C-alpha positions as CSV (number, residue, x, y, z in Angstrom):
1,M,165.2,-60.7,-75.1
2,I,167.9,-60.3,-77.7
3,P,170.3,-62.9,-77.6
4,G,173.9,-61.8,-76.9
5,I,172.9,-58.8,-75.5
6,N,173.8,-59.7,-71.9
7,V,170.9,-58.3,-69.7
8,L,172.7,-59.1,-66.5
9,A,175.8,-57.1,-67.0
10,K,173.7,-53.9,-68.2
11,A,171.6,-54.2,-64.9
12,Q,174.6,-54.7,-62.7
13,S,176.2,-52.0,-64.0
14,L,173.3,-49.9,-62.8
15,L,171.8,-51.7,-59.8
16,G,175.2,-53.0,-58.4
17,T,176.1,-56.3,-57.3
18,K,176.6,-58.5,-53.8
19,E,179.5,-60.4,-52.8
20,V,178.3,-64.4,-52.7
21,T,180.3,-67.5,-52.2
22,L,179.7,-70.4,-54.5
23,I,180.5,-73.8,-53.0
24,P,180.4,-76.5,-56.2
25,F,179.1,-80.0,-55.6
26,E,181.7,-82.5,-56.6
27,S,180.8,-85.9,-55.9
28,R,178.7,-88.3,-53.7
29,T,179.9,-91.5,-51.8
30,K,178.2,-93.7,-49.4
31,N,179.3,-93.9,-45.8
32,Q,179.6,-97.2,-43.6
33,L,175.8,-96.8,-42.7
34,G,174.8,-96.5,-46.6
35,Q,174.0,-92.9,-46.3
36,W,174.9,-90.7,-49.2
37,I,177.5,-88.2,-48.2
38,S,178.3,-85.1,-50.3
39,K,181.7,-83.5,-51.1
40,Y,181.7,-80.0,-52.0
41,G,184.8,-78.3,-53.8
42,D,186.7,-75.3,-52.8
43,P,184.8,-71.8,-52.4
44,V,184.6,-69.5,-55.1
45,T,183.8,-65.4,-54.5
46,L,181.7,-64.0,-56.8
47,R,179.9,-61.0,-57.7
48,A,176.1,-61.6,-58.3
49,S,172.7,-60.2,-58.3
50,W,171.0,-61.4,-55.0
51,Q,167.3,-60.6,-54.7
52,P,164.6,-61.9,-52.3
53,I,161.7,-63.5,-54.1
54,S,158.3,-61.9,-52.8
55,R,156.1,-64.5,-50.9
56,A,153.2,-63.3,-53.2
57,K,155.2,-65.1,-56.0
58,Y,155.7,-68.3,-53.9
59,T,152.5,-70.4,-55.2
60,H,152.9,-69.6,-58.6
61,L,156.5,-70.8,-58.7
62,G,155.4,-73.7,-56.4
63,L,157.6,-72.8,-53.5
64,D,157.1,-74.1,-50.0
65,M,155.6,-71.1,-47.8
66,T,157.6,-72.1,-44.9
67,K,161.1,-71.5,-46.6
68,I,163.0,-68.5,-47.5
69,Y,163.8,-67.8,-51.2
70,F,166.0,-65.8,-53.4
71,N,166.8,-65.3,-57.0
72,L,170.7,-65.3,-57.8
73,Y,171.8,-63.9,-61.4
74,V,175.4,-64.9,-61.9
75,C,178.1,-65.0,-64.8
76,Y,179.1,-68.4,-63.7
77,N,178.3,-72.1,-64.5
78,V,175.9,-73.0,-61.6
79,R,174.3,-76.5,-61.0
80,G,170.9,-76.9,-59.5
81,I,168.8,-79.8,-57.9
82,D,167.0,-79.4,-61.3
83,T,170.1,-81.6,-63.0
84,Q,168.9,-84.5,-60.9
85,T,172.5,-84.3,-58.9
86,T,173.1,-82.7,-55.7
87,P,173.2,-78.8,-56.1
88,D,175.7,-76.4,-55.6
89,R,175.5,-74.2,-52.9
90,V,175.7,-70.6,-51.9
91,A,176.8,-68.6,-49.0
92,V,175.4,-65.0,-48.4
93,D,175.7,-63.1,-45.2
94,S,176.5,-66.0,-42.9
95,R,173.5,-68.3,-44.2
96,L,173.6,-71.3,-46.7
97,Y,171.4,-71.9,-49.6
98,D,170.9,-74.8,-51.8
99,I,170.4,-74.0,-55.6
100,I,167.1,-75.6,-56.5
101,S,166.6,-74.3,-60.1
102,V,168.7,-72.8,-62.8
103,R,167.5,-71.1,-66.1
104,P,170.7,-71.2,-68.3
105,W,171.2,-68.5,-70.0
106,A,175.1,-68.7,-69.8
107,N,175.5,-70.3,-73.6
108,Q,173.6,-67.7,-75.1
109,D,174.2,-64.3,-73.0
110,G,176.9,-65.3,-70.4
111,W,175.1,-65.7,-67.2
112,N,172.4,-67.9,-65.3
113,A,169.2,-67.1,-63.4
114,C,169.0,-69.7,-60.3
115,I,166.6,-69.8,-57.4
116,A,168.0,-70.5,-54.1
117,V,166.4,-72.0,-50.9
118,E,167.8,-71.2,-47.4
119,I,168.9,-74.4,-45.5
120,G,170.7,-72.8,-42.4
121,E,173.9,-70.9,-41.1
122,Y,177.1,-71.1,-43.0
123,D,180.4,-71.6,-40.9
124,E,183.4,-71.0,-43.2
């Protein structure tokens, strides 16, 4: 890949994008029972590439075969669980996903490649 080319912008101009809602993690606090409670910021609507991950790739990627995963390619700074904090979330088509992995190309090419895992329904 050639630095500075922004391959994502070129691909999105040909393939199109999907509207996704990013729900950024803000902080964690303990409740009266000593359980950690995550607080999320205001949802942000973005255009992104949203693609299912083939089940044939789950083993190679070390993913749980009982879950549903998607690739998210987005021109936005996203935080995943691999940062050792609570991950940002994304809502797509009334489903909610945790960002579990981010390959940060943002500083070099203006976008991030993420893996998201489905965690349930999204109630706005």
